[in-house]
mmCIF file as gemmi writes it, N, C-alpha and C atoms, coordinates in Angstrom:
data_model
loop_
_atom_site.group_PDB
_atom_site.id
_atom_site.type_symbol
_atom_site.label_atom_id
_atom_site.label_alt_id
_atom_site.label_comp_id
_atom_site.label_asym_id
_atom_site.label_entity_id
_atom_site.label_seq_id
_atom_site.pdbx_PDB_ins_code
_atom_site.Cartn_x
_atom_site.Cartn_y
_atom_site.Cartn_z
_atom_site.occupancy
_atom_site.B_iso_or_equiv
_atom_site.pdbx_formal_charge
_atom_site.auth_seq_id
_atom_site.auth_asym_id
_atom_site.pdbx_PDB_model_num
ATOM 1 N N . MET Axp A 1 ? -33.957 -101.128 1.226 1 0 ? 1 A 1
ATOM 2 C CA . MET Axp A 1 ? -34.666 -102.113 0.597 1 0 ? 1 A 1
ATOM 3 C C . MET Axp A 1 ? -35.878 -101.93 0.397 1 0 ? 1 A 1
ATOM 4 N N . ILE Axp A 2 ? -36.756 -101.45 1.096 1 0 ? 2 A 1
ATOM 5 C CA . ILE Axp A 2 ? -38.125 -101.135 0.876 1 0 ? 2 A 1
ATOM 6 C C . ILE Axp A 2 ? -38.47 -100.35 -0.202 1 0 ? 2 A 1
ATOM 7 N N . GLU Axp A 3 ? -37.526 -99.478 -0.517 1 0 ? 3 A 1
ATOM 8 C CA . GLU Axp A 3 ? -37.795 -98.517 -1.857 1 0 ? 3 A 1
ATOM 9 C C . GLU Axp A 3 ? -37.949 -99.129 -2.854 1 0 ? 3 A 1
ATOM 10 N N . GLN Axp A 4 ? -36.381 -100.274 -2.98 1 0 ? 4 A 1
ATOM 11 C CA . GLN Axp A 4 ? -36.344 -101.036 -4.189 1 0 ? 4 A 1
ATOM 12 C C . GLN Axp A 4 ? -37.508 -101.822 -4.364 1 0 ? 4 A 1
ATOM 13 N N . ILE Axp A 5 ? -38.172 -102.449 -3.394 1 0 ? 5 A 1
ATOM 14 C CA . ILE Axp A 5 ? -39.36 -103.018 -3.712 1 0 ? 5 A 1
ATOM 15 C C . ILE Axp A 5 ? -40.52 -102.096 -4.173 1 0 ? 5 A 1
ATOM 16 N N . ALA Axp A 6 ? -40.641 -101.094 -3.642 1 0 ? 6 A 1
ATOM 17 C CA . ALA Axp A 6 ? -41.726 -100.003 -4.279 1 0 ? 6 A 1
ATOM 18 C C . ALA Axp A 6 ? -41.416 -99.505 -5.435 1 0 ? 6 A 1
ATOM 19 N N . ILE Axp A 7 ? -40.37 -99.335 -5.939 1 0 ? 7 A 1
ATOM 20 C CA . ILE Axp A 7 ? -39.543 -98.837 -7.254 1 0 ? 7 A 1
ATOM 21 C C . ILE Axp A 7 ? -40.126 -100.021 -8.293 1 0 ? 7 A 1
ATOM 22 N N . ALA Axp A 8 ? -39.772 -101.248 -7.875 1 0 ? 8 A 1
ATOM 23 C CA . ALA Axp A 8 ? -40.17 -102.415 -8.745 1 0 ? 8 A 1
ATOM 24 C C . ALA Axp A 8 ? -41.487 -102.856 -8.744 1 0 ? 8 A 1
ATOM 25 N N . ILE Axp A 9 ? -42.341 -102.523 -7.855 1 0 ? 9 A 1
ATOM 26 C CA . ILE Axp A 9 ? -43.699 -102.868 -7.97 1 0 ? 9 A 1
ATOM 27 C C . ILE Axp A 9 ? -44.562 -102.031 -8.675 1 0 ? 9 A 1
ATOM 28 N N . THR Axp A 10 ? -44.273 -100.544 -8.181 1 0 ? 10 A 1
ATOM 29 C CA . THR Axp A 10 ? -44.944 -99.285 -8.891 1 0 ? 10 A 1
ATOM 30 C C . THR Axp A 10 ? -44.516 -99.423 -10.557 1 0 ? 10 A 1
ATOM 31 N N . GLY Axp A 11 ? -43.132 -99.618 -10.883 1 0 ? 11 A 1
ATOM 32 C CA . GLY Axp A 11 ? -42.616 -99.41 -12.13 1 0 ? 11 A 1
ATOM 33 C C . GLY Axp A 11 ? -43.114 -100.583 -13.133 1 0 ? 11 A 1
ATOM 34 N N . VAL Axp A 12 ? -43.193 -101.828 -12.922 1 0 ? 12 A 1
ATOM 35 C CA . VAL Axp A 12 ? -43.55 -102.868 -13.456 1 0 ? 12 A 1
ATOM 36 C C . VAL Axp A 12 ? -45.177 -102.751 -13.856 1 0 ? 12 A 1
ATOM 37 N N . ILE Axp A 13 ? -46.065 -102.342 -12.794 1 0 ? 13 A 1
ATOM 38 C CA . ILE Axp A 13 ? -47.559 -101.92 -12.854 1 0 ? 13 A 1
ATOM 39 C C . ILE Axp A 13 ? -47.661 -100.974 -14.012 1 0 ? 13 A 1
ATOM 40 N N . ALA Axp A 14 ? -46.873 -99.647 -13.735 1 0 ? 14 A 1
ATOM 41 C CA . ALA Axp A 14 ? -47.068 -98.594 -14.824 1 0 ? 14 A 1
ATOM 42 C C . ALA Axp A 14 ? -46.77 -98.825 -15.886 1 0 ? 14 A 1
ATOM 43 N N . ILE Axp A 15 ? -45.487 -99.734 -16.291 1 0 ? 15 A 1
ATOM 44 C CA . ILE Axp A 15 ? -45.083 -100.16 -17.758 1 0 ? 15 A 1
ATOM 45 C C . ILE Axp A 15 ? -46.159 -100.981 -18.221 1 0 ? 15 A 1
ATOM 46 N N . TRP Axp A 16 ? -46.518 -102.043 -17.445 1 0 ? 16 A 1
ATOM 47 C CA . TRP Axp A 16 ? -47.591 -102.982 -17.832 1 0 ? 16 A 1
ATOM 48 C C . TRP Axp A 16 ? -48.778 -102.51 -18.434 1 0 ? 16 A 1
ATOM 49 N N . LEU Axp A 17 ? -49.156 -101.114 -17.5 1 0 ? 17 A 1
ATOM 50 C CA . LEU Axp A 17 ? -50.534 -100.444 -17.852 1 0 ? 17 A 1
ATOM 51 C C . LEU Axp A 17 ? -50.371 -99.778 -19.158 1 0 ? 17 A 1
ATOM 52 N N . THR Axp A 18 ? -49.137 -99.292 -19.381 1 0 ? 18 A 1
ATOM 53 C CA . THR Axp A 18 ? -49.052 -98.258 -20.717 1 0 ? 18 A 1
ATOM 54 C C . THR Axp A 18 ? -49.306 -99.386 -21.889 1 0 ? 18 A 1
ATOM 55 N N . GLN Axp A 19 ? -49.18 -100.765 -21.709 1 0 ? 19 A 1
ATOM 56 C CA . GLN Axp A 19 ? -49.46 -101.29 -22.982 1 0 ? 19 A 1
ATOM 57 C C . GLN Axp A 19 ? -50.526 -102.071 -23.216 1 0 ? 19 A 1
ATOM 58 N N . GLN Axp A 20 ? -51.546 -101.656 -22.497 1 0 ? 20 A 1
ATOM 59 C CA . GLN Axp A 20 ? -52.844 -102.342 -22.468 1 0 ? 20 A 1
ATOM 60 C C . GLN Axp A 20 ? -53.732 -101.652 -23.659 1 0 ? 20 A 1
ATOM 61 N N . ASP Axp A 21 ? -54.626 -102.517 -24.219 1 0 ? 21 A 1
ATOM 62 C CA . ASP Axp A 21 ? -55.259 -102.164 -25.362 1 0 ? 21 A 1
ATOM 63 C C . ASP Axp A 21 ? -56.583 -101.303 -24.663 1 0 ? 21 A 1
ATOM 64 N N . ASN Axp A 22 ? -56.994 -101.716 -23.506 1 0 ? 22 A 1
ATOM 65 C CA . ASN Axp A 22 ? -58.053 -101.25 -22.477 1 0 ? 22 A 1
ATOM 66 C C . ASN Axp A 22 ? -57.704 -99.623 -22.258 1 0 ? 22 A 1
ATOM 67 N N . ASN Axp A 23 ? -58.229 -98.336 -22.671 1 0 ? 23 A 1
ATOM 68 C CA . ASN Axp A 23 ? -57.903 -97.13 -22.274 1 0 ? 23 A 1
ATOM 69 C C . ASN Axp A 23 ? -58.256 -96.879 -20.795 1 0 ? 23 A 1
ATOM 70 N N . GLU Axp A 24 ? -59.353 -97.587 -20.46 1 0 ? 24 A 1
ATOM 71 C CA . GLU Axp A 24 ? -59.823 -97.477 -18.968 1 0 ? 24 A 1
ATOM 72 C C . GLU Axp A 24 ? -58.22 -97.844 -17.909 1 0 ? 24 A 1
ATOM 73 N N . TRP Axp A 25 ? -57.943 -98.955 -18.282 1 0 ? 25 A 1
ATOM 74 C CA . TRP Axp A 25 ? -56.916 -99.496 -17.523 1 0 ? 25 A 1
ATOM 75 C C . TRP Axp A 25 ? -55.598 -98.69 -17.715 1 0 ? 25 A 1
ATOM 76 N N . LYS Axp A 26 ? -55.39 -98.298 -19.063 1 0 ? 26 A 1
ATOM 77 C CA . LYS Axp A 26 ? -54.252 -97.42 -19.269 1 0 ? 26 A 1
ATOM 78 C C . LYS Axp A 26 ? -53.962 -96.149 -18.676 1 0 ? 26 A 1
ATOM 79 N N . ARG Axp A 27 ? -55.166 -95.584 -18.209 1 0 ? 27 A 1
ATOM 80 C CA . ARG Axp A 27 ? -55.198 -94.417 -17.852 1 0 ? 27 A 1
ATOM 81 C C . ARG Axp A 27 ? -54.507 -94.398 -15.998 1 0 ? 27 A 1
ATOM 82 N N . TYR Axp A 28 ? -54.34 -95.456 -15.808 1 0 ? 28 A 1
ATOM 83 C CA . TYR Axp A 28 ? -54.199 -95.69 -14.398 1 0 ? 28 A 1
ATOM 84 C C . TYR Axp A 28 ? -52.556 -95.879 -14.237 1 0 ? 28 A 1
ATOM 85 N N . ALA Axp A 29 ? -51.638 -95.876 -15.376 1 0 ? 29 A 1
ATOM 86 C CA . ALA Axp A 29 ? -50.254 -95.939 -15.401 1 0 ? 29 A 1
ATOM 87 C C . ALA Axp A 29 ? -49.757 -94.943 -14.832 1 0 ? 29 A 1
ATOM 88 N N . CYS Axp A 30 ? -50.241 -93.62 -15.143 1 0 ? 30 A 1
ATOM 89 C CA . CYS Axp A 30 ? -49.523 -92.479 -14.523 1 0 ? 30 A 1
ATOM 90 C C . CYS Axp A 30 ? -49.74 -92.457 -13.036 1 0 ? 30 A 1
ATOM 91 N N . LEU Axp A 31 ? -50.836 -92.955 -12.434 1 0 ? 31 A 1
ATOM 92 C CA . LEU Axp A 31 ? -50.998 -92.927 -10.759 1 0 ? 31 A 1
ATOM 93 C C . LEU Axp A 31 ? -49.909 -94.119 -10.434 1 0 ? 31 A 1
ATOM 94 N N . PHE Axp A 32 ? -49.695 -95.192 -11.057 1 0 ? 32 A 1
ATOM 95 C CA . PHE Axp A 32 ? -48.575 -95.979 -10.347 1 0 ? 32 A 1
ATOM 96 C C . PHE Axp A 32 ? -47.407 -95.347 -10.68 1 0 ? 32 A 1
ATOM 97 N N . GLY Axp A 33 ? -47.182 -94.987 -11.741 1 0 ? 33 A 1
ATOM 98 C CA . GLY Axp A 33 ? -45.6 -94.124 -12.079 1 0 ? 33 A 1
ATOM 99 C C . GLY Axp A 33 ? -45.555 -93.002 -11.074 1 0 ? 33 A 1
ATOM 100 N N . MET Axp A 34 ? -46.464 -92.25 -10.746 1 0 ? 34 A 1
ATOM 101 C CA . MET Axp A 34 ? -46.262 -91.125 -9.949 1 0 ? 34 A 1
ATOM 102 C C . MET Axp A 34 ? -46.072 -91.7 -8.432 1 0 ? 34 A 1
ATOM 103 N N . ALA Axp A 35 ? -46.642 -92.77 -8.004 1 0 ? 35 A 1
ATOM 104 C CA . ALA Axp A 35 ? -46.574 -93.31 -6.741 1 0 ? 35 A 1
ATOM 105 C C . ALA Axp A 35 ? -45.093 -93.65 -6.492 1 0 ? 35 A 1
ATOM 106 N N . GLY Axp A 36 ? -44.581 -94.114 -7.493 1 0 ? 36 A 1
ATOM 107 C CA . GLY Axp A 36 ? -42.983 -94.497 -7.43 1 0 ? 36 A 1
ATOM 108 C C . GLY Axp A 36 ? -42.179 -93.528 -7.363 1 0 ? 36 A 1
ATOM 109 N N . GLN Axp A 37 ? -42.319 -92.238 -7.553 1 0 ? 37 A 1
ATOM 110 C CA . GLN Axp A 37 ? -41.258 -91.163 -7.685 1 0 ? 37 A 1
ATOM 111 C C . GLN Axp A 37 ? -40.977 -90.778 -6.427 1 0 ? 37 A 1
ATOM 112 N N . PRO Axp A 38 ? -41.587 -91.034 -5.215 1 0 ? 38 A 1
ATOM 113 C CA . PRO Axp A 38 ? -40.905 -90.53 -4.102 1 0 ? 38 A 1
ATOM 114 C C . PRO Axp A 38 ? -39.729 -91.525 -3.803 1 0 ? 38 A 1
ATOM 115 N N . PHE Axp A 39 ? -40.013 -92.748 -4.024 1 0 ? 39 A 1
ATOM 116 C CA . PHE Axp A 39 ? -39.055 -94.011 -3.865 1 0 ? 39 A 1
ATOM 117 C C . PHE Axp A 39 ? -37.998 -93.529 -4.512 1 0 ? 39 A 1
ATOM 118 N N . TRP Axp A 40 ? -38.005 -93.398 -5.957 1 0 ? 40 A 1
ATOM 119 C CA . TRP Axp A 40 ? -36.865 -92.944 -6.773 1 0 ? 40 A 1
ATOM 120 C C . TRP Axp A 40 ? -36.08 -91.638 -6.562 1 0 ? 40 A 1
ATOM 121 N N . PHE Axp A 41 ? -36.519 -90.841 -5.884 1 0 ? 41 A 1
ATOM 122 C CA . PHE Axp A 41 ? -36.205 -89.588 -5.327 1 0 ? 41 A 1
ATOM 123 C C . PHE Axp A 41 ? -35.186 -89.995 -3.998 1 0 ? 41 A 1
ATOM 124 N N . TYR Axp A 42 ? -35.655 -90.585 -3.125 1 0 ? 42 A 1
ATOM 125 C CA . TYR Axp A 42 ? -35.115 -91.115 -2.062 1 0 ? 42 A 1
ATOM 126 C C . TYR Axp A 42 ? -34.073 -92.051 -2.202 1 0 ? 42 A 1
ATOM 127 N N . SER Axp A 43 ? -34.131 -93.126 -3.312 1 0 ? 43 A 1
ATOM 128 C CA . SER Axp A 43 ? -33.32 -94.157 -3.494 1 0 ? 43 A 1
ATOM 129 C C . SER Axp A 43 ? -31.885 -93.286 -4.141 1 0 ? 43 A 1
ATOM 130 N N . SER Axp A 44 ? -32.325 -92.774 -5.057 1 0 ? 44 A 1
ATOM 131 C CA . SER Axp A 44 ? -31.131 -92.017 -5.917 1 0 ? 44 A 1
ATOM 132 C C . SER Axp A 44 ? -30.512 -90.621 -4.951 1 0 ? 44 A 1
ATOM 133 N N . TYR Axp A 45 ? -31.217 -90.038 -4.007 1 0 ? 45 A 1
ATOM 134 C CA . TYR Axp A 45 ? -30.317 -89.196 -3.237 1 0 ? 45 A 1
ATOM 135 C C . TYR Axp A 45 ? -29.664 -89.947 -2.216 1 0 ? 45 A 1
ATOM 136 N N . GLN Axp A 46 ? -30.213 -90.949 -1.701 1 0 ? 46 A 1
ATOM 137 C CA . GLN Axp A 46 ? -29.045 -91.741 -0.422 1 0 ? 46 A 1
ATOM 138 C C . GLN Axp A 46 ? -27.896 -92.367 -1.242 1 0 ? 46 A 1
ATOM 139 N N . SER Axp A 47 ? -28.218 -92.741 -2.48 1 0 ? 47 A 1
ATOM 140 C CA . SER Axp A 47 ? -27.201 -93.264 -3.062 1 0 ? 47 A 1
ATOM 141 C C . SER Axp A 47 ? -26.194 -92.372 -3.783 1 0 ? 47 A 1
ATOM 142 N N . GLU Axp A 48 ? -26.311 -91.331 -3.663 1 0 ? 48 A 1
ATOM 143 C CA . GLU Axp A 48 ? -25.713 -90.117 -4.478 1 0 ? 48 A 1
ATOM 144 C C . GLU Axp A 48 ? -25.563 -90.331 -5.799 1 0 ? 48 A 1
ATOM 145 N N . GLN Axp A 49 ? -26.708 -90.646 -6.594 1 0 ? 49 A 1
ATOM 146 C CA . GLN Axp A 49 ? -26.815 -90.673 -8.141 1 0 ? 49 A 1
ATOM 147 C C . GLN Axp A 49 ? -27.5 -89.676 -8.393 1 0 ? 49 A 1
ATOM 148 N N . TRP Axp A 50 ? -26.502 -88.787 -8.432 1 0 ? 50 A 1
ATOM 149 C CA . TRP Axp A 50 ? -26.986 -87.404 -9.152 1 0 ? 50 A 1
ATOM 150 C C . TRP Axp A 50 ? -27.726 -87.093 -10.31 1 0 ? 50 A 1
ATOM 151 N N . GLY Axp A 51 ? -27.192 -87.919 -11.385 1 0 ? 51 A 1
ATOM 152 C CA . GLY Axp A 51 ? -27.793 -87.938 -12.771 1 0 ? 51 A 1
ATOM 153 C C . GLY Axp A 51 ? -29.296 -88.745 -12.476 1 0 ? 51 A 1
ATOM 154 N N . ILE Axp A 52 ? -29.549 -89.615 -11.744 1 0 ? 52 A 1
ATOM 155 C CA . ILE Axp A 52 ? -30.591 -90.312 -11.714 1 0 ? 52 A 1
ATOM 156 C C . ILE Axp A 52 ? -31.681 -89.208 -10.975 1 0 ? 52 A 1
ATOM 157 N N . PHE Axp A 53 ? -31.194 -88.61 -10.259 1 0 ? 53 A 1
ATOM 158 C CA . PHE Axp A 53 ? -31.957 -87.962 -9.105 1 0 ? 53 A 1
ATOM 159 C C . PHE Axp A 53 ? -32.556 -86.719 -10.142 1 0 ? 53 A 1
ATOM 160 N N . VAL Axp A 54 ? -31.825 -86.187 -10.838 1 0 ? 54 A 1
ATOM 161 C CA . VAL Axp A 54 ? -32.187 -84.97 -11.625 1 0 ? 54 A 1
ATOM 162 C C . VAL Axp A 54 ? -33.218 -85.876 -12.803 1 0 ? 54 A 1
ATOM 163 N N . LEU Axp A 55 ? -32.995 -86.683 -13.424 1 0 ? 55 A 1
ATOM 164 C CA . LEU Axp A 55 ? -34.275 -87.433 -14.034 1 0 ? 55 A 1
ATOM 165 C C . LEU Axp A 55 ? -35.121 -87.903 -13.622 1 0 ? 55 A 1
ATOM 166 N N . CYS Axp A 56 ? -35.34 -87.823 -12.196 1 0 ? 56 A 1
ATOM 167 C CA . CYS Axp A 56 ? -36.694 -88.232 -11.373 1 0 ? 56 A 1
ATOM 168 C C . CYS Axp A 56 ? -37.542 -87.004 -11.47 1 0 ? 56 A 1
ATOM 169 N N . PHE Axp A 57 ? -37.213 -85.812 -11.523 1 0 ? 57 A 1
ATOM 170 C CA . PHE Axp A 57 ? -37.9 -84.386 -11.934 1 0 ? 57 A 1
ATOM 171 C C . PHE Axp A 57 ? -38.457 -84.706 -13.352 1 0 ? 57 A 1
ATOM 172 N N . PHE Axp A 58 ? -37.769 -85.184 -14.132 1 0 ? 58 A 1
ATOM 173 C CA . PHE Axp A 58 ? -38.26 -85.214 -15.792 1 0 ? 58 A 1
ATOM 174 C C . PHE Axp A 58 ? -39.451 -86.395 -15.541 1 0 ? 58 A 1
ATOM 175 N N . TYR Axp A 59 ? -39.146 -87.206 -14.887 1 0 ? 59 A 1
ATOM 176 C CA . TYR Axp A 59 ? -40.037 -88.519 -15.055 1 0 ? 59 A 1
ATOM 177 C C . TYR Axp A 59 ? -41.341 -88.109 -14.271 1 0 ? 59 A 1
ATOM 178 N N . ALA Axp A 60 ? -41.177 -87.488 -13.14 1 0 ? 60 A 1
ATOM 179 C CA . ALA Axp A 60 ? -41.994 -87.147 -12.178 1 0 ? 60 A 1
ATOM 180 C C . ALA Axp A 60 ? -43.185 -85.953 -13.109 1 0 ? 60 A 1
ATOM 181 N N . TYR Axp A 61 ? -42.321 -85.196 -13.795 1 0 ? 61 A 1
ATOM 182 C CA . TYR Axp A 61 ? -43.167 -84.204 -14.597 1 0 ? 61 A 1
ATOM 183 C C . TYR Axp A 61 ? -44.245 -84.831 -15.606 1 0 ? 61 A 1
ATOM 184 N N . ALA Axp A 62 ? -43.414 -85.964 -16.457 1 0 ? 62 A 1
ATOM 185 C CA . ALA Axp A 62 ? -44.018 -86.883 -17.314 1 0 ? 62 A 1
ATOM 186 C C . ALA Axp A 62 ? -45.14 -87.456 -16.685 1 0 ? 62 A 1
ATOM 187 N N . TRP Axp A 63 ? -45.092 -87.98 -15.735 1 0 ? 63 A 1
ATOM 188 C CA . TRP Axp A 63 ? -46.319 -88.621 -15.142 1 0 ? 63 A 1
ATOM 189 C C . TRP Axp A 63 ? -47.392 -87.72 -14.487 1 0 ? 63 A 1
ATOM 190 N N . TYR Axp A 64 ? -46.952 -86.605 -14.11 1 0 ? 64 A 1
ATOM 191 C CA . TYR Axp A 64 ? -47.77 -85.714 -13.915 1 0 ? 64 A 1
ATOM 192 C C . TYR Axp A 64 ? -48.715 -85.273 -14.985 1 0 ? 64 A 1
ATOM 193 N N . VAL Axp A 65 ? -48.169 -85.087 -16.352 1 0 ? 65 A 1
ATOM 194 C CA . VAL Axp A 65 ? -48.949 -84.863 -17.54 1 0 ? 65 A 1
ATOM 195 C C . VAL Axp A 65 ? -49.811 -85.844 -17.728 1 0 ? 65 A 1
ATOM 196 N N . GLY Axp A 66 ? -49.353 -87.077 -17.499 1 0 ? 66 A 1
ATOM 197 C CA . GLY Axp A 66 ? -50.649 -88.117 -17.635 1 0 ? 66 A 1
ATOM 198 C C . GLY Axp A 66 ? -51.533 -88.165 -16.517 1 0 ? 66 A 1
ATOM 199 N N . ILE Axp A 67 ? -51.44 -87.569 -15.307 1 0 ? 67 A 1
ATOM 200 C CA . ILE Axp A 67 ? -52.385 -87.528 -14.609 1 0 ? 67 A 1
ATOM 201 C C . ILE Axp A 67 ? -53.331 -86.171 -14.96 1 0 ? 67 A 1
ATOM 202 N N . LYS Axp A 68 ? -52.726 -85.153 -15.563 1 0 ? 68 A 1
ATOM 203 C CA . LYS Axp A 68 ? -53.252 -83.792 -15.615 1 0 ? 68 A 1
ATOM 204 C C . LYS Axp A 68 ? -54.347 -84.36 -16.846 1 0 ? 68 A 1
ATOM 205 N N . ASN Axp A 69 ? -53.926 -85.176 -18.034 1 0 ? 69 A 1
ATOM 206 C CA . ASN Axp A 69 ? -54.526 -85.474 -19.268 1 0 ? 69 A 1
ATOM 207 C C . ASN Axp A 69 ? -55.711 -86.545 -18.908 1 0 ? 69 A 1
ATOM 208 N N . ASN Axp A 70 ? -55.254 -87.46 -17.894 1 0 ? 70 A 1
ATOM 209 C CA . ASN Axp A 70 ? -56.278 -88.569 -17.775 1 0 ? 70 A 1
ATOM 210 C C . ASN Axp A 70 ? -57.073 -88.449 -16.534 1 0 ? 70 A 1
ATOM 211 N N . TRP Axp A 71 ? -57.072 -87.604 -15.683 1 0 ? 71 A 1
ATOM 212 C CA . TRP Axp A 71 ? -57.737 -87.535 -14.48 1 0 ? 71 A 1
ATOM 213 C C . TRP Axp A 71 ? -58.221 -85.829 -14.25 1 0 ? 71 A 1
ATOM 214 N N . MET Axp A 72 ? -57.507 -84.89 -14.753 1 0 ? 72 A 1
ATOM 215 C CA . MET Axp A 72 ? -57.771 -83.485 -14.461 1 0 ? 72 A 1
ATOM 216 C C . MET Axp A 72 ? -58.553 -82.974 -15.411 1 0 ? 72 A 1
ATOM 217 N N . GLU Axp A 73 ? -58.532 -83.456 -16.666 1 0 ? 73 A 1
ATOM 218 C CA . GLU Axp A 73 ? -59.215 -82.502 -17.849 1 0 ? 73 A 1
ATOM 219 C C . GLU Axp A 73 ? -60.694 -82.85 -17.643 1 0 ? 73 A 1
ATOM 220 N N . LYS Axp A 74 ? -61.459 -82.114 -18.423 1 0 ? 74 A 1
ATOM 221 C CA . LYS Axp A 74 ? -63.006 -82.372 -18.31 1 0 ? 74 A 1
ATOM 222 C C . LYS Axp A 74 ? -63.242 -83.559 -19.538 1 0 ? 74 A 1
ATOM 223 N N . GLY Axp A 75 ? -64.095 -84.372 -18.998 1 0 ? 75 A 1
ATOM 224 C CA . GLY Axp A 75 ? -64.398 -85.389 -20.007 1 0 ? 75 A 1
ATOM 225 C C . GLY Axp A 75 ? -63.871 -86.5 -19.742 1 0 ? 75 A 1
ATOM 226 N N . ASN Axp A 76 ? -62.94 -86.557 -18.823 1 0 ? 76 A 1
ATOM 227 C CA . ASN Axp A 76 ? -62.237 -88.111 -18.377 1 0 ? 76 A 1
ATOM 228 C C . ASN Axp A 76 ? -62.768 -88.542 -17.15 1 0 ? 76 A 1
ATOM 229 N N . GLU Axp A 77 ? -63.792 -88.261 -17.005 1 0 ? 77 A 1
ATOM 230 C CA . GLU Axp A 77 ? -64.431 -88.723 -15.542 1 0 ? 77 A 1
ATOM 231 C C . GLU Axp A 77 ? -64.809 -90.315 -15.743 1 0 ? 77 A 1
């Protein structure tokens, strides 16, 4: 149950942030998206939803790219 709440909260915030005009806010979307990934992995593993479990790797990678581009690259301080 906790993982479902965490998925909902982090997911809604991440999606909402991706749609903002303010680029300073938008760059936080990947942090919330990545924060939800452990809950996605756990939930899909526990319920044996192997397709979703595999998709979690792709989503985690996509959020990682956002973190790399928005937080780790020079000039993004």
